[in-house]
C-alpha positions in Angstrom: 28.7 -10.6 -56.9 25.9 -9.2 -54.6 25.2 -5.5 -54.2 26.4 -3.9 -51.1 23.9 -2.5 -48.8 23.6 1.1 -48.1 23.7 1.9 -44.3 20.5 3.0 -44.0 19.2 -0.3 -45.3 21.8 -2.0 -42.9 20.6 -0.4 -40.0 16.9 -0.6 -41.2 17.5 -4.2 -41.2 18.9 -4.7 -37.9 16.1 -2.4 -36.5 12.8 -4.5 -38.0 10.9 -1.3 -39.0 10.8 -0.1 -34.9 9.9 3.1 -36.6 10.7 5.0 -33.1 14.3 3.7 -33.2 14.7 4.6 -36.7 13.3 8.3 -36.3 15.9 8.6 -33.7 18.4 7.4 -35.7 17.7 9.3 -39.1 16.5 12.7 -36.9 17.7 15.2 -38.4 16.9 17.3 -35.3 19.7 18.8 -33.5 19.0 17.7 -30.1 17.3 14.5 -28.5 16.0 13.6 -25.3 15.3 10.1 -25.2 13.0 8.0 -22.7 14.5 4.7 -23.1 13.5 2.0 -20.7 15.1 -1.1 -19.9 14.9 -3.6 -22.4 13.6 -1.5 -25.0 16.5 -1.3 -27.2 18.3 1.9 -26.3 22.2 0.7 -26.7 21.6 -0.7 -30.1 19.4 2.4 -31.2 22.3 4.4 -29.8 25.4 2.2 -31.5 23.0 2.5 -35.0 22.9 6.4 -34.5 26.6 6.4 -34.2 27.2 4.5 -36.9 24.6 6.9 -39.3 26.8 9.8 -37.9 29.9 8.5 -39.1 29.0 6.5 -42.4 27.3 9.9 -43.4 30.6 12.2 -42.2 28.7 14.0 -40.0 31.4 14.5 -37.5 33.6 16.8 -38.7 37.2 16.3 -38.7 39.0 16.2 -36.2 36.6 16.3 -33.6 35.0 13.5 -31.4 31.9 12.1 -29.9 31.7 12.2 -26.1 29.4 9.7 -24.2 28.9 10.2 -20.7 27.5 7.8 -18.1 26.6 7.6 -14.7 28.1 4.3 -13.8 31.2 2.7 -15.0 29.3 -0.8 -16.3 27.2 1.4 -18.6 30.5 3.1 -20.2 31.4 -0.3 -20.8 28.8 -1.3 -22.2 29.0 1.9 -24.7 32.2 0.8 -25.5 31.7 -2.8 -25.9 28.9 -1.9 -28.1 31.3 0.5 -30.6 33.8 -2.4 -30.5 31.9 -5.1 -31.7 28.4 -3.9 -33.2 29.6 -0.6 -34.4 32.4 -2.4 -36.2 30.2 -4.4 -37.9 27.5 -2.2 -39.2 30.4 0.0 -40.3 32.6 -2.8 -42.3 32.2 -1.2 -45.5 33.0 2.6 -44.4 36.0 1.5 -42.2 39.0 2.4 -44.6 37.3 6.0 -44.9 36.1 6.6 -41.5 39.5 5.2 -40.0 40.3 4.4 -36.5 36.6 4.1 -34.3 38.5 4.3 -31.1 39.7 7.6 -32.3 36.2 9.0 -32.9 35.3 8.5 -29.0 35.7 9.3 -25.6 33.7 7.0 -23.6 33.4 7.3 -19.8 31.5 8.3 -16.3 31.7 11.7 -15.4 34.7 11.0 -12.6 36.5 9.3 -15.3 35.9 11.9 -17.6 37.0 14.4 -15.5 39.8 12.9 -14.1 41.0 12.8 -17.3 40.9 16.3 -17.6 42.4 16.8 -14.4 45.5 14.7 -15.3 45.9 16.9 -18.3 45.7 20.4 -16.7 44.9 20.0 -12.9 48.6 21.0 -12.2 47.5 24.6 -13.2 45.4 24.8 -10.1 48.0 22.4 -8.0 50.7 20.7 -9.1 49.7 17.2 -7.4 47.0 16.6 -9.9 48.9 16.1 -12.8 49.3 12.9 -10.8 46.0 12.4 -9.7 46.0 8.7 -10.6 48.3 8.0 -8.0 46.1 10.2 -5.1 44.1 7.7 -3.1 40.1 9.1 -3.8 38.1 9.1 -0.7 35.0 10.1 1.0 35.0 13.4 3.3 31.2 13.5 4.3 32.0 13.2 7.7 34.7 14.5 10.3 35.9 11.1 11.9 36.4 10.0 7.7 38.4 12.9 7.8 40.1 12.4 10.7 41.3 8.9 9.3 43.4 10.7 6.6 45.3 12.4 9.0 44.0 15.7 8.5 42.9 17.6 11.4 40.7 20.9 10.8 39.3 23.6 12.6 34.9 22.7 13.8 34.4 25.9 11.0 36.4 24.0 8.1 35.0 20.8 9.3 31.6 22.5 8.9 31.9 23.7 5.3 32.8 20.2 4.1 29.7 18.4 5.7 27.4 20.7 4.6 28.8 20.4 1.1 28.3 16.7 0.8 25.2 17.3 2.2 24.2 19.6 -0.2 25.0 17.3 -3.1 22.7 14.5 -1.6 19.8 17.2 -1.0 20.1 18.5 -4.4 20.8 21.8 -2.8 22.0 23.6 -5.7 22.1 27.8 -4.2 24.5 26.3 -1.0 26.4 24.3 -3.6 27.5 27.6 -5.8 28.0 29.6 -2.9 29.9 27.7 -1.2 32.2 25.8 -4.1 35.0 27.7 -3.7 35.2 27.6 0.1 35.2 23.3 -0.5 38.2 23.6 -3.2 40.3 25.5 -1.0 40.3 23.2 1.8 40.7 20.5 -0.6 43.7 22.3 -2.4 45.1 23.0 0.7 44.5 20.0 3.3 44.1 17.2 1.1 46.4 17.3 -1.9 49.3 17.7 0.0 48.6 14.4 1.9 48.0 12.7 -1.5 44.6 12.3 -1.2 41.4 13.4 -3.3 37.8 13.4 -2.0 35.5 11.8 -4.6 33.4 15.0 -5.2 36.4 17.3 -5.7 37.1 15.3 -8.7 34.2 17.4 -10.3 34.4 20.6 -8.1 37.9 21.0 -9.4 37.3 20.4 -13.0 34.6 23.1 -12.6 36.8 25.2 -11.2 39.6 24.6 -13.7 37.1 25.7 -16.0 36.2 29.0 -14.6 39.5 29.7 -14.1 40.8 28.9 -17.2 38.0 29.6 -19.7 40.2 28.8 -23.1 40.2 25.0 -21.5 36.5 25.0 -21.3 36.4 26.7 -25.3 38.9 23.8 -26.3 36.6 20.8 -24.5 33.4 22.1 -26.1 35.1 22.3 -29.5 36.9 19.4 -29.4 33.4 17.2 -29.0 31.0 17.7 -31.5 28.3 15.4 -30.4 27.6 14.7 -27.0 25.9 11.4 -25.5 24.5 10.9 -21.9 23.1 7.7 -20.9 21.1 7.0 -17.6 20.9 10.6 -17.5 17.8 10.0 -15.0 20.7 9.3 -12.3 23.3 12.7 -12.9 23.5 14.2 -9.6 23.9 18.2 -9.1 27.3 18.4 -9.9 27.7 15.9 -12.8 24.3 18.4 -13.9 26.8 21.8 -13.3 29.4 20.1 -15.3 27.0 19.4 -18.2 25.5 22.6 -18.0 29.1 24.2 -18.4 30.8 21.9 -21.3 27.5 22.1 -23.7 26.6 24.9 -25.6 24.6 25.9 -28.8 26.9 24.3 -31.3 27.0 20.8 -29.9 24.6 18.2 -31.3 23.3 16.6 -27.9 21.4 12.8 -27.1 20.3 12.6 -23.5 18.8 9.4 -22.6 17.0 8.4 -19.4 14.0 6.6 -18.0 12.3 8.7 -15.0 10.9 5.4 -13.6 14.3 4.2 -12.8 15.2 7.0 -10.6 16.0 5.4 -7.3 19.2 7.3 -6.6 17.5 10.5 -4.8 19.0 9.8 -1.9 22.4 10.5 -2.9 21.6 13.0 -5.0 20.2 12.4 -8.3 18.2 15.3 -9.5 14.3 15.3 -9.7 12.8 16.0 -12.7 16.2 16.5 -14.6 14.4 15.2 -18.1 12.4 17.8 -17.6 14.2 20.4 -17.1 16.9 19.7 -19.6 14.3 19.8 -21.8 13.8 23.1 -21.2 17.8 24.2 -20.8 18.6 22.7 -24.1 15.6 23.2 -25.9 15.4 18.9 -27.1 12.9 17.0 -29.0 11.5 14.5 -26.6 11.3 11.0 -28.2 9.8 7.9 -26.5 11.0 4.0 -27.1 7.9 2.4 -27.2 8.6 -1.8 -28.1 10.0 -4.0 -25.1 12.1 -6.6 -26.6 13.6 -8.4 -23.6 10.0 -9.2 -22.9 8.8 -10.1 -26.1 9.0 -13.5 -26.0 7.0 -13.5 -22.3 3.4 -12.1 -22.5 3.1 -11.7 -19.0 6.1 -9.8 -18.1 5.6 -7.5 -21.1 2.0 -6.8 -20.0 3.1 -6.2 -16.1 5.9 -3.7 -17.5 3.0 -1.8 -19.7 0.9 -1.3 -16.8 3.1 -0.4 -14.4 4.5 2.4 -16.6 1.0 3.4 -17.5 0.4 3.5 -13.3 3.5 6.0 -13.7 2.2 8.1 -16.6 -1.1 8.7 -14.7 -1.2 7.2 -11.2 -4.9 8.7 -10.6 -6.7 7.6 -13.8 -4.3 5.2 -15.4 -5.5 4.3 -19.4 -4.5 0.5 -19.7 -6.5 -2.1 -22.4 -5.4 -5.7 -20.3 -5.7 -6.8 -17.1 -1.9 -8.6 -15.8 -2.5 -11.3 -13.6 0.0 -11.7 -10.5 0.3 -15.3 -8.5 1.7 -14.2 -4.9 2.5 -16.2 -2.2 0.4 -15.5 1.1 1.9 -17.0 3.7 0.6 -17.0 7.4 3.9 -15.2 9.0 7.3 -14.7 8.4 9.1 -18.5 9.3 6.6 -20.0 6.2 7.2 -17.3 3.9 11.2 -17.9 4.2 10.5 -21.8 3.6 8.5 -20.9 0.7 11.5 -18.5 -0.8 13.7 -21.9 -0.1 11.7 -24.2 -1.5 10.9 -22.2 -5.0 14.5 -21.8 -5.5 15.1 -25.4 -4.8 12.5 -26.3 -7.2 13.9 -23.0 -9.9 17.7 -25.0 -9.9 16.1 -28.5 -10.5 14.0 -27.6 -13.4 16.3 -25.1 -15.0 20.2 -25.8 -14.0 21.9 -23.1 -15.6 19.8 -20.1 -14.2 20.9 -17.8 -11.8 18.4 -16.4 -9.4 18.1 -13.4 -7.4 16.8 -12.5 -4.3 15.9 -9.0 -3.9 14.9 -7.1 -1.0 14.1 -3.4 -0.1 16.2 -3.4 3.2 19.8 -5.6 3.9 20.2 -7.7 6.8 18.5 -5.2 9.5 15.1 -6.6 7.8 13.9 -9.3 10.3 12.0 -11.1 7.2 15.4 -11.0 5.2 17.1 -12.5 8.3 14.8 -15.1 8.6 15.2 -16.2 4.8 18.8 -15.9 5.5 18.9 -18.2 8.4 16.5 -20.9 6.6 19.7 -21.3 3.4 21.9 -21.9 6.4 20.3 -24.4 8.6 19.5 -26.3 4.9 23.1 -25.8 3.5 22.1 -24.2 0.4 24.8 -22.0 -1.2 24.1 -18.4 -1.8 26.1 -15.2 -2.2 25.6 -12.5 0.3 25.4 -8.7 -1.8 23.2 -7.2 1.3 25.5 -4.5 1.2 24.8 -0.7 0.1 26.8 1.9 -0.8 26.4 4.0 2.7 27.4 0.8 4.8 30.9 1.7 6.5 32.7 -1.5 5.2 31.4 -1.8 2.0 33.2 1.8 1.3 36.3 1.0 3.7 36.9 -2.2 1.4 37.1 0.0 -2.0 39.3 2.4 -0.1 41.9 -0.2 0.8 41.4 -1.8 -2.5 42.0 1.7 -4.5 44.9 2.3 -2.1 46.7 -0.9 -2.9 46.0 -0.6 -6.5 47.7 3.1 -6.8 50.6 1.5 -5.1 51.3 -1.7 -7.3 54.6 -2.2 -9.0 54.7 -1.3 -12.9 56.5 -2.8 -15.7 59.3 -0.6 -16.8 56.6 0.9 -19.4 54.7 2.0 -16.0 51.8 -0.5 -17.0 50.3 -3.0 -14.7 49.6 -6.3 -16.1 47.8 -9.2 -15.2 50.3 -11.4 -13.1 50.7 -8.1 -10.9 47.0 -7.5 -10.4 46.5 -10.8 -9.5 49.0 -10.4 -6.7 46.7 -7.8 -5.3 43.9 -10.0 -4.6 46.4 -12.6 -2.6 47.6 -9.8 -0.6 44.1 -8.4 0.0 43.1 -12.2 1.2 44.4 -11.7 4.8 41.2 -8.8 5.1 38.6 -11.3 4.0 37.7 -12.8 7.1 37.3 -9.3 9.2 34.0 -9.5 8.7 31.1 -11.0 6.2 31.1 -8.0 3.9 35.0 -8.2 3.8 34.7 -11.6 2.8 31.8 -11.2 0.3 33.4 -8.2 -1.2 36.9 -10.4 -1.7 35.0 -13.2 -3.4 33.6 -10.5 -5.8 37.0 -8.8 -6.2 38.2 -12.4 -7.1 35.6 -13.0 -9.7 36.0 -9.2 -10.9 39.6 -9.8 -11.6 39.5 -13.0 -13.5 36.4 -12.0 -15.7 38.4 -8.9 -16.7 41.3 -11.5 -18.6 38.4 -13.5 -20.2 37.5 -13.1 -23.8 34.5 -11.1 -23.2 36.4 -8.0 -22.5 38.8 -8.5 -25.6 37.6 -4.9 -27.0 39.7 -3.3 -24.2 43.3 -3.4 -24.4 45.3 -3.8 -21.2 45.5 0.2 -20.3 41.6 0.1 -20.9 40.9 -2.6 -18.8 43.5 -0.9 -15.7 41.4 2.2 -16.0 38.1 0.4 -15.5 39.6 -1.2 -12.6 40.4 1.6 -11.0 36.8 3.7 -12.2 35.5 0.8 -10.5 37.0 1.1 -7.0 37.0 4.5 -7.0 33.0 4.8 -7.6 32.2 2.0 -5.1 31.0 -0.4 -8.1 31.8 -3.6 -7.1 28.5 -4.6 -6.6 28.0 -4.1 -10.3 30.2 -6.4 -11.0 27.9 -9.7 -9.5 27.3 -11.3 -12.9 31.0 -12.7 -13.0 30.1 -14.4 -9.8 29.6 -18.1 -10.6 27.3 -18.3 -7.6 23.1 -19.7 -8.9 21.5 -17.7 -5.9 22.8 -14.1 -5.0 20.8 -11.8 -2.4 21.2 -8.6 -2.7 19.0 -5.2 -2.6 16.8 -3.3 -5.1 19.2 -0.9 -5.0 22.4 -2.5 -5.6 20.6 -4.6 -8.8 19.8 -1.9 -11.1 21.5 -2.7 -14.3 21.8 -6.0 -13.5 19.9 -9.2 -15.0 19.1 -12.8 -13.5 16.6 -15.5 -15.1 14.6 -15.5 -12.1 14.2 -13.0 -9.5 12.2 -13.3 -5.9 10.8 -10.5 -4.3 9.7 -11.3 -0.5 8.2 -8.6 1.5 5.5 -7.4 -0.9 3.3 -5.9 1.7 3.0 -2.3 3.3 5.8 -1.0 5.0 8.2 -2.3 2.7 7.2 -2.2 -0.8 6.5 0.7 -0.4 8.5 1.8 2.2 6.7 2.5 5.6 8.9 6.2 5.4 7.8 7.2 2.3 4.4 6.9 1.5 3.0 3.9 3.7 3.1 6.1 6.8 1.7 9.3 5.0 -1.0 6.9 3.6 -2.0 5.8 6.7 -2.1 8.8 9.0 -4.4 10.7 6.4 -6.6 7.4 5.2 -5.9 7.6 1.7 -6.4 3.9 1.6 -8.7 0.9 1.8 -8.1 -2.6 2.3 -9.8 -5.6 0.3 -9.0 -9.0 1.4 -5.6 -8.4 3.1 -4.8 -5.9 0.4 -3.8 -2.0 0.2 -5.0 -0.2 -2.5 -4.6 3.5 -2.4 -7.8 5.7 -2.7 -6.9 8.6 -5.2 -10.1 10.0 -4.6 -9.3 11.4 -0.6 -5.5 12.8 -2.3 -5.9 16.5 -2.2 -4.7 17.8 -5.7 -1.9 20.1 -3.9 -0.5 17.3 -1.8 3.0 15.9 -2.9 1.7 12.2 -2.4 2.1 11.0 -5.8 5.3 12.3 -6.2 6.4 10.3 -3.2 4.5 7.3 -4.5 6.5 7.8 -8.1 9.7 7.5 -6.4 8.3 4.7 -4.8 7.0 2.7 -7.5 10.0 3.4 -9.3 12.2 1.3 -6.7 9.7 -1.7 -7.4 9.6 -1.4 -11.0 13.4 -1.8 -11.1 12.9 -4.7 -8.9 10.2 -6.3 -11.4 12.8 -5.8 -14.6 15.7 -7.2 -13.3 14.0 -10.9 -14.0 14.4 -12.1 -17.7 12.3 -15.2 -17.4 10.1 -14.9 -14.6 9.2 -12.9 -11.3 7.9 -14.3 -7.8 6.3 -12.6 -5.0 5.5 -13.1 -1.6 3.9 -11.8 1.3 3.3 -12.4 5.2 -0.2 -12.1 7.1 2.1 -11.4 10.3 5.3 -10.0 10.6 7.9 -9.1 13.5 8.5 -5.2 13.4 11.7 -3.8 14.7 10.5 -3.8 18.5 9.8 -7.4 18.1 5.9 -6.9 18.2 3.8 -9.2 15.8 1.4 -7.2 13.7 -1.0 -7.6 11.0 0.7 -7.3 7.3 -1.0 -6.1 4.3 -0.3 -7.3 1.0 1.5 -4.3 -1.1 -0.5 -1.7 -3.3 1.8 -2.1 -6.1 0.6 -5.5 -6.8 -2.9 -3.8 -6.6 -2.8 -0.9 -9.2 -5.2 -0.2 -12.0 -5.1 -3.0 -14.5 -3.0 -5.5 -11.9 -4.6 -8.3 -9.9 -3.5 -11.0 -8.0 -4.3 -14.8 -6.9 -2.9 -15.8 -3.8 -1.3 -19.2 -3.6 
């Protein structure tokens, strides 16, 4: 009989002597800040850390580990890891540890707050005890408020609108000063109509903690370890929640990647990793090995060089050049045809492959419209996911689905089954013809509901599946479920693609005014002559930029979007640009290759 390996040896074997990962897993420091890029083994490291904590008895009974995330999908991935990988790692200790699920509470921020309000929200308003039957809504504009049958005085409307704007602008001072007013309006006007604003799920939880400190103390004591994933995407309300929840007794692990912060426009707190390091006195650790591209030298080098340019834009310390091939089109019509031909070629060569065309903007982009028209002209099938969270139709579809979901008939035990969910999809069939976005989202919903009941989700019980569906609808996250589609080709935005992967990614419009966007740094660069051109290529002239200029900060924000786009590819990423482009005013103008593919130690070959 072979000798059983210790938990340390099992973990070491699983991580193949990755020193950074092992340091994190075995680290005895109270609190850690982990810089963890995509593909660097973040989730694997976290699961092994949890295994070590439980195996060594470092979680006092009956306390729990709280794992929070920005997105519902990230929370799902942690649950999957706990159910599958963690169970295997702890197979020799399970008898002494007990049920794994009892050791964790895993959720996104809103799901966590919803759970608290369902238990204790009645102390604020009795409607909150039935929060799962309330429709979650967007209250950012008066027009939207009126759609819910609520009429407010101008002054009250202004409070609500300004509060939502302050969240997007990360105006913490305004939020703190006006949160009570906002909550009072929610309680007086929204809850009696059986609706709750999306942001109010967090603000009312904060109100509960303020007015009933014993409840806050209970949760502080209940969770011994607090782990936060996707930390760079945390918005200001979630940051308030964390600061209130975390105390000196907690073991804290925050994981994020500053180069993947692309949600600043909807309120992600800037420089949050640095702020949290000071706020909670965290030891910073960086994961250094990219496993996604371990066998892909080109993408591995591109990932490295982009990150090095982000670390020190003015004078990056990089050893090796990465050479990119980029298709240089005479005009946008020629570029559109190249994209079409490239996808046809990839499908023939790799029949099982999944391909994404990622664009900075949606259908309003002239070049994107030309590419789509080329596909339609040639009858090449694709899935149109060129919608954003800000699109009216996108939000409306989720709202309609959530409202119908909350009114679904229940079994005698109060639960929803597969047959009932399928009836929901069938009932929604009438609205899919309203417009293209509704049609796309209906297909996505249908694939998603079917996927929920596949073997891939066997780690969730029925109630957990129902909660996941609710969270997807409430968080407007159907776009994150594109992996369940059977379509080979997907058109979507970079922001819509975050957290997802495809075999091949095609990035058209790799030119100024797109990557980077004109209204971000291109205009500044152009007007202040921070650039020079070399054979139709834009390059940033860092020597001309004053030290006190905020150009570098804007550059990093834009580079983050480009980095996220590039790293959605598992096998290969393809680039193209047009030397002539039609602008929004229908004028034909010269264009230049993006500075992002001409950064230090990144060179391009035009074909």
